ROLUM-597603 format. One record per residue (C-alpha): x, y, z; residue in one letter; residue number from 1. Coordinates in Angstrom, 1 decimal. Example, Ala and Ser with C-alpha at 12.3 -4.5 7.8 and 13.67 -1.06 7.14 Angstrom:
[node [12.3,-4.5,7.8],A,1]
[node [13.7,-1.1,7.1],S,2]
***
This chain:
[node [-7.4,5.5,-26.6],X,1]
[node [-10.7,4.2,-27.9],X,2]
[node [-9.0,1.3,-29.5],X,3]
[node [-7.4,0.4,-26.2],X,4]
[node [-10.7,0.7,-24.4],X,5]
[node [-12.4,-1.5,-26.9],X,6]
[node [-9.8,-4.2,-26.5],X,7]
[node [-10.2,-4.0,-22.7],X,8]
[node [-13.9,-4.4,-23.1],X,9]
[node [-13.4,-7.5,-25.3],X,10]
[node [-11.0,-9.0,-22.7],X,11]
[node [-13.5,-8.3,-19.9],X,12]
[node [-16.3,-10.1,-21.8],X,13]
[node [-13.9,-13.0,-22.5],X,14]
[node [-12.9,-13.3,-18.8],X,15]
[node [-16.6,-13.1,-17.8],X,16]
[node [-17.2,-16.2,-19.9],X,17]
[node [-14.1,-18.0,-18.6],X,18]
[node [-15.0,-17.6,-14.9],X,19]
[node [-18.3,-19.4,-15.6],X,20]
[node [-16.6,-22.3,-17.2],X,21]
[node [-16.7,-25.4,-14.9],X,22]
[node [-13.1,-26.4,-15.9],X,23]
[node [-11.8,-22.9,-14.7],X,24]
[node [-13.9,-23.1,-11.5],X,25]
[node [-12.2,-26.4,-10.7],X,26]
[node [-8.7,-24.8,-11.0],X,27]
[node [-8.8,-22.5,-7.9],X,28]
[node [-5.6,-20.7,-8.6],X,29]
[node [-6.7,-19.7,-12.1],X,30]
[node [-10.2,-18.9,-11.0],X,31]
[node [-9.0,-16.5,-8.3],X,32]
[node [-6.7,-14.8,-10.8],X,33]
[node [-9.4,-14.4,-13.5],X,34]
[node [-12.0,-13.2,-11.0],X,35]
[node [-9.6,-10.5,-9.8],X,36]
[node [-8.9,-9.5,-13.5],X,37]
[node [-12.6,-9.3,-14.2],X,38]
[node [-13.2,-7.0,-11.2],X,39]
[node [-10.2,-4.8,-12.2],X,40]
[node [-11.3,-4.5,-15.8],X,41]
[node [-14.9,-3.7,-14.9],X,42]
[node [-14.1,-0.2,-13.6],X,43]
[node [-12.4,0.7,-16.9],X,44]
[node [-15.3,-0.8,-18.9],X,45]
[node [-17.8,1.4,-17.0],X,46]
[node [-15.9,4.6,-17.5],X,47]
[node [-15.4,3.6,-21.2],X,48]
[node [-19.2,3.5,-21.5],X,49]
[node [-19.6,6.9,-20.0],X,50]
[node [-16.9,8.3,-22.2],X,51]
[node [-18.5,7.0,-25.3],X,52]
[node [-21.9,8.5,-24.2],X,53]
[node [-20.2,11.9,-23.6],X,54]
[node [-18.5,11.8,-27.1],X,55]
[node [-21.9,10.9,-28.7],X,56]
[node [-23.6,13.8,-26.9],X,57]
[node [-20.9,16.2,-27.9],X,58]
[node [-21.2,15.2,-31.5],X,59]
[node [-25.0,15.6,-31.3],X,60]
[node [-24.8,19.1,-29.7],X,61]
[node [-22.2,20.3,-32.3],X,62]
[node [-24.5,19.1,-35.1],X,63]
[node [-27.5,21.0,-33.6],X,64]
[node [-25.4,24.1,-33.3],X,65]
[node [-24.2,24.0,-36.9],X,66]
[node [-27.5,23.0,-38.5],X,67]
[node [-30.4,24.0,-36.3],X,68]
[node [-32.3,27.3,-37.0],X,69]
[node [-34.2,27.5,-33.7],X,70]
[node [-32.2,29.9,-31.5],X,71]
[node [-33.5,28.5,-28.2],X,72]
[node [-32.6,25.0,-29.3],X,73]
[node [-29.1,26.1,-30.3],X,74]
[node [-28.7,27.9,-27.0],X,75]
[node [-29.6,24.7,-25.1],X,76]
[node [-27.1,22.7,-27.2],X,77]
[node [-24.4,25.3,-26.4],X,78]
[node [-25.1,25.1,-22.6],X,79]
[node [-25.0,21.3,-22.8],X,80]
[node [-21.7,21.5,-24.7],X,81]
[node [-20.2,23.7,-22.0],X,82]
[node [-20.9,20.9,-19.5],X,83]
[node [-19.9,18.0,-21.8],X,84]
[node [-16.4,19.3,-22.9],X,85]
[node [-15.0,19.7,-19.4],X,86]
[node [-16.4,16.2,-18.5],X,87]
[node [-14.7,14.8,-21.6],X,88]
[node [-11.4,16.2,-20.5],X,89]
[node [-11.9,14.9,-16.9],X,90]
[node [-12.8,11.4,-18.1],X,91]
[node [-9.7,11.3,-20.4],X,92]
[node [-7.4,12.1,-17.4],X,93]
[node [-9.2,9.4,-15.4],X,94]
[node [-8.8,6.9,-18.2],X,95]
[node [-5.1,7.6,-18.6],X,96]
[node [-4.6,6.8,-14.9],X,97]
[node [-6.7,3.7,-15.2],X,98]
[node [-4.7,2.5,-18.2],X,99]
[node [-1.5,2.6,-16.2],X,100]
[node [-0.6,-1.1,-15.5],X,101]
[node [-1.6,-1.9,-11.9],X,102]
[node [0.8,-3.5,-9.4],X,103]
[node [-0.8,-6.9,-8.8],X,104]
[node [0.2,-6.7,-5.2],X,105]
[node [-1.7,-3.5,-4.5],X,106]
[node [-5.0,-5.3,-3.5],X,107]
[node [-3.3,-7.5,-0.9],X,108]
[node [-3.3,-7.1,2.8],X,109]
[node [0.0,-6.1,4.4],X,110]
[node [2.4,-7.0,7.1],X,111]
[node [3.9,-3.9,8.8],X,112]
[node [7.3,-4.1,10.6],X,113]
[node [8.6,-1.1,12.5],X,114]
[node [12.1,-1.2,14.0],X,115]
[node [14.0,1.4,16.1],X,116]
[node [17.1,2.6,14.2],X,117]
[node [19.8,5.0,15.3],X,118]
[node [19.0,7.0,18.4],X,119]
[node [18.9,4.6,21.3],X,120]
[node [15.8,4.9,23.7],X,121]
[node [14.5,7.8,21.7],X,122]
[node [14.4,5.7,18.5],X,123]
[node [12.3,3.1,20.4],X,124]
[node [9.9,5.8,21.6],X,125]
[node [9.6,7.1,18.1],X,126]
[node [8.9,3.6,16.8],X,127]
[node [6.0,3.5,19.2],X,128]
[node [4.8,6.9,18.0],X,129]
[node [4.8,5.5,14.4],X,130]
[node [2.9,2.4,15.5],X,131]
[node [0.2,4.6,17.0],X,132]
[node [0.1,6.8,13.9],X,133]
[node [-0.5,3.8,11.6],X,134]
[node [-3.0,2.1,13.8],X,135]
[node [-5.1,5.3,14.0],X,136]
[node [-4.8,5.7,10.2],X,137]
[node [-6.0,2.1,9.9],X,138]
[node [-9.0,2.8,12.1],X,139]
[node [-10.0,5.7,9.9],X,140]
[node [-9.7,3.4,6.9],X,141]
[node [-11.9,0.8,8.6],X,142]
[node [-9.0,-1.8,8.3],X,143]
[node [-8.4,-4.6,10.8],X,144]
[node [-5.1,-4.6,12.7],X,145]
[node [-3.7,-7.7,14.3],X,146]
[node [-0.6,-7.6,16.5],X,147]
[node [1.9,-10.4,15.7],X,148]
[node [5.0,-9.7,17.8],X,149]
[node [6.8,-6.9,19.7],X,150]
[node [9.9,-6.2,21.7],X,151]
[node [9.4,-3.2,24.0],X,152]
[node [12.0,-0.5,24.5],X,153]
[node [13.7,0.0,27.8],X,154]
[node [12.3,3.6,28.1],X,155]
[node [9.0,3.1,26.3],X,156]
[node [7.9,2.4,22.7],X,157]
[node [9.3,-0.6,20.8],X,158]
[node [12.6,-1.9,19.6],X,159]
[node [10.5,-3.9,17.1],X,160]
[node [6.8,-4.3,16.5],X,161]
[node [5.1,-6.4,13.7],X,162]
[node [1.4,-6.4,12.9],X,163]
[node [-1.0,-7.5,10.1],X,164]
[node [-3.4,-5.1,8.4],X,165]
[node [-6.4,-6.4,6.5],X,166]
[node [-8.8,-4.5,4.3],X,167]
[node [-9.3,-3.1,0.8],X,168]
[node [-6.1,-2.2,-1.1],X,169]
[node [-4.0,-2.1,2.1],X,170]
[node [-0.6,-2.8,0.5],X,171]
[node [-1.3,-0.4,-2.4],X,172]
[node [-1.9,2.4,0.1],X,173]
[node [0.7,1.6,2.7],X,174]
[node [3.6,0.6,0.5],X,175]
[node [4.8,4.2,0.2],X,176]
[node [5.6,4.2,4.0],X,177]
[node [8.5,1.7,3.5],X,178]
[node [11.8,3.3,4.4],X,179]
[node [13.6,5.3,7.1],X,180]
[node [11.6,7.8,9.1],X,181]
[node [13.6,10.5,10.9],X,182]
[node [12.5,12.4,14.0],X,183]
[node [14.0,15.7,15.3],X,184]
[node [12.9,16.7,18.8],X,185]
[node [14.0,17.1,22.4],X,186]
[node [13.8,13.6,24.0],X,187]
[node [12.2,13.2,27.5],X,188]
[node [15.6,12.0,28.7],X,189]
[node [17.4,15.2,27.5],X,190]
[node [18.2,17.5,30.4],X,191]
[node [19.8,20.3,28.4],X,192]
[node [16.9,20.9,26.1],X,193]
[node [18.9,19.9,23.0],X,194]
[node [17.2,18.7,19.8],X,195]
[node [18.2,15.1,19.0],X,196]
[node [17.9,13.2,15.7],X,197]
[node [16.7,9.6,15.7],X,198]
[node [15.3,7.1,13.2],X,199]
[node [13.1,4.1,12.8],X,200]
[node [12.6,1.9,9.8],X,201]
[node [9.2,0.9,8.4],X,202]
[node [8.8,-2.2,6.2],X,203]
[node [5.5,-2.8,4.4],X,204]
[node [5.2,-6.4,3.0],X,205]
[node [2.4,-7.7,0.8],X,206]
[node [0.7,-10.5,2.6],X,207]
[node [1.3,-13.7,0.7],X,208]
[node [-1.2,-16.5,0.7],X,209]
[node [-0.8,-20.2,-0.1],X,210]
[node [-1.2,-19.6,-3.8],X,211]
[node [1.8,-17.2,-3.8],X,212]
[node [4.2,-19.3,-1.7],X,213]
[node [4.4,-23.0,-1.2],X,214]
[node [6.0,-23.7,2.1],X,215]
[node [7.0,-27.2,2.8],X,216]
[node [6.7,-28.5,6.4],X,217]
[node [10.1,-30.2,6.0],X,218]
[node [11.7,-26.7,5.4],X,219]
[node [10.3,-25.2,8.6],X,220]
[node [11.9,-25.6,12.1],X,221]
[node [9.3,-25.0,14.8],X,222]
[node [10.3,-23.9,18.4],X,223]
[node [8.0,-23.1,21.3],X,224]
[node [8.8,-20.9,24.3],X,225]
[node [7.0,-19.1,27.1],X,226]
[node [5.5,-15.7,26.2],X,227]
[node [6.7,-12.6,27.9],X,228]
[node [4.9,-9.3,28.5],X,229]
[node [1.1,-8.6,28.8],X,230]
[node [-1.2,-11.6,28.5],X,231]
[node [-2.5,-12.6,32.0],X,232]
[node [-1.8,-15.7,34.0],X,233]
[node [-0.7,-17.8,31.0],X,234]
[node [2.3,-15.6,30.4],X,235]
[node [5.6,-17.4,31.4],X,236]
[node [3.7,-20.5,32.3],X,237]
[node [2.7,-22.1,29.0],X,238]
[node [4.7,-22.7,25.9],X,239]
[node [2.3,-20.8,23.6],X,240]
[node [4.9,-18.6,21.8],X,241]
[node [6.1,-19.8,18.5],X,242]
[node [9.4,-19.3,16.6],X,243]
[node [9.6,-20.5,13.0],X,244]
[node [12.8,-20.8,11.0],X,245]
[node [12.7,-21.3,7.3],X,246]
[node [15.8,-23.5,6.8],X,247]
[node [16.5,-22.8,3.0],X,248]
[node [16.5,-19.0,3.5],X,249]
[node [17.3,-18.6,7.2],X,250]
[node [14.3,-16.3,7.7],X,251]
[node [13.2,-16.4,11.4],X,252]
[node [9.7,-15.3,12.6],X,253]
[node [8.2,-15.5,16.0],X,254]
[node [4.8,-14.7,17.5],X,255]
[node [3.7,-14.5,21.1],X,256]
[node [0.7,-12.2,21.0],X,257]
[node [-2.0,-14.9,21.5],X,258]
[node [-2.5,-17.3,24.4],X,259]
[node [-3.2,-20.1,21.9],X,260]
[node [-0.1,-21.8,20.4],X,261]
[node [-2.2,-22.7,17.3],X,262]
[node [-3.1,-19.0,16.7],X,263]
[node [0.5,-17.9,17.2],X,264]
[node [1.6,-20.5,14.8],X,265]
[node [-0.8,-19.4,12.1],X,266]
[node [0.2,-15.7,12.5],X,267]
[node [3.9,-16.6,12.4],X,268]
[node [3.4,-18.7,9.3],X,269]
[node [1.6,-15.9,7.6],X,270]
[node [4.5,-13.5,8.3],X,271]
[node [7.0,-16.1,7.3],X,272]
[node [5.2,-16.6,4.0],X,273]
[node [5.1,-12.9,3.4],X,274]
[node [8.8,-12.3,4.1],X,275]
[node [9.8,-15.1,1.7],X,276]
[node [7.4,-13.7,-0.9],X,277]
[node [8.9,-10.2,-0.4],X,278]
[node [12.4,-11.6,-1.0],X,279]
[node [11.3,-12.8,-4.4],X,280]
[node [9.3,-9.6,-5.1],X,281]
[node [12.3,-7.4,-4.2],X,282]
[node [14.4,-9.1,-6.9],X,283]
[node [11.8,-8.0,-9.4],X,284]
[node [11.4,-4.5,-8.0],X,285]
[node [15.2,-4.0,-7.9],X,286]
[node [15.1,-4.2,-11.7],X,287]
[node [12.8,-1.2,-11.9],X,288]
[node [14.8,1.9,-11.0],X,289]
[node [11.7,4.1,-10.7],X,290]
[node [10.4,2.0,-7.8],X,291]
[node [13.4,2.3,-5.6],X,292]
[node [11.8,5.1,-3.6],X,293]
[node [9.5,2.5,-1.9],X,294]
[node [12.4,0.2,-0.9],X,295]
[node [13.3,-0.3,2.8],X,296]
[node [16.8,1.0,3.7],X,297]
[node [18.8,0.8,6.8],X,298]
[node [18.2,2.5,10.1],X,299]
[node [21.0,5.0,9.4],X,300]
[node [19.7,8.6,9.7],X,301]
[node [21.3,9.6,6.3],X,302]
[node [19.0,7.1,4.4],X,303]
[node [15.7,8.9,5.1],X,304]
[node [12.4,9.2,3.2],X,305]
[node [10.7,11.5,5.7],X,306]
[node [11.5,13.9,8.6],X,307]
[node [9.2,14.7,11.5],X,308]
[node [10.5,18.0,13.1],X,309]
[node [8.7,18.6,16.4],X,310]
[node [10.1,22.0,17.3],X,311]
[node [8.8,23.5,14.0],X,312]
[node [5.7,21.3,13.8],X,313]
[node [6.8,20.2,10.4],X,314]
[node [6.8,17.0,8.3],X,315]
[node [8.9,16.8,5.2],X,316]
[node [8.5,14.1,2.6],X,317]
[node [11.9,14.1,0.9],X,318]
[node [10.9,11.9,-2.1],X,319]
[node [8.5,14.5,-3.6],X,320]
[node [9.6,17.7,-1.7],X,321]
[node [6.3,17.9,0.2],X,322]
[node [6.3,19.9,3.5],X,323]
[node [3.3,20.1,5.8],X,324]
[node [3.0,22.1,9.0],X,325]
[node [0.4,20.0,10.8],X,326]
[node [2.6,17.5,12.6],X,327]
[node [0.3,17.0,15.5],X,328]
[node [-2.5,15.8,13.2],X,329]
[node [-0.1,13.6,11.2],X,330]
[node [1.2,11.8,14.3],X,331]
[node [-2.5,11.3,15.2],X,332]
[node [-3.0,9.3,12.0],X,333]
[node [-3.8,12.0,9.5],X,334]
[node [-1.4,10.8,6.7],X,335]
[node [-3.8,10.4,3.8],X,336]
[node [-2.7,13.7,2.2],X,337]
[node [0.9,12.4,2.2],X,338]
[node [0.0,9.1,0.7],X,339]
[node [-2.3,10.7,-1.9],X,340]
[node [0.5,13.0,-3.0],X,341]
[node [2.9,10.1,-3.3],X,342]
[node [0.4,8.1,-5.4],X,343]
[node [-0.2,11.1,-7.6],X,344]
[node [3.6,11.6,-8.1],X,345]
[node [4.1,7.9,-9.0],X,346]
[node [1.2,8.0,-11.4],X,347]
[node [2.6,11.1,-13.1],X,348]
[node [5.9,9.4,-13.4],X,349]
[node [4.4,6.3,-14.9],X,350]
[node [2.3,8.3,-17.3],X,351]
[node [5.4,10.1,-18.5],X,352]
[node [7.3,6.8,-18.9],X,353]
[node [4.3,5.4,-20.9],X,354]
[node [4.3,8.5,-23.2],X,355]
[node [8.0,8.3,-23.8],X,356]
[node [7.7,4.6,-24.6],X,357]
[node [4.9,5.3,-27.1],X,358]
[node [7.0,8.0,-28.8],X,359]
[node [9.9,5.5,-29.0],X,360]
[node [7.6,2.8,-30.6],X,361]
[node [6.4,5.4,-33.2],X,362]
***
């Protein structure tokens, strides 16, 4: 472990010199990449320093205990050792997690797409509930949410809603939400009091920037149309809504949230870029079987990652067998415990894979 940490420190020092090189600064793509690497390595370097200090202090305390004649001095060294040894174990666990290769997408902002699946009007209402759940969670995380486009359901909620989320490590946090979410409850439209099962799909895409995807103007067909829904006097009177079609892939994106055509165009372009980037990213992810649990499936109720059972006040996360009985709080945006559990499970899985790989290499 110490050898790995020393190599990381050397790389951190090397990157620190590179990002001050005028030639590197002039190459924006490389400069951004190296600056991010420097920041990522800095956390490991800091914990490495503390770990070395703890090891040195343990060694000093053990030497005092074995050689010192002063009973009071030995007692102090033993007490210090009682504090240092647990801290050493704690730091080693933290370092193991930090040494897991990071997904380079985790630091990105995200595009969130929620669509009603099976269940008719109730599925649209549930999609609306999920939207409120995520926006409240984003508020708690101090993230910025920007609506891109929506299609309202006939009885409430949304057939589809797309929004951007901006902040620290948004994609790395929200990516576990991708998949089919199933709800079991008595719909408002149900007269017999029967529990119905409906579903909605959630897609979390890493927001791509111009350095990730090079979109050519010639490959994009742009259409304008009148906005519909909330928006004041300009709705249905000005061609502010934008529809973009990426000709090579057939991907279509539209945005009508803003009154300004330029703002709608920029939002739509951002989502288009992210969707194309996600298509390429998915090819890579499909090669990694252990990551399939974060993939988006269909709206069919059988392909579920999570169930929200309202009669029992229960939420079940099927990928890790987690069940919580605080559904009211979860629907109000309190989903950090679920995400933390998923992150912990994935880290444990990747640590296990790394250990097995090391044993194979031996």
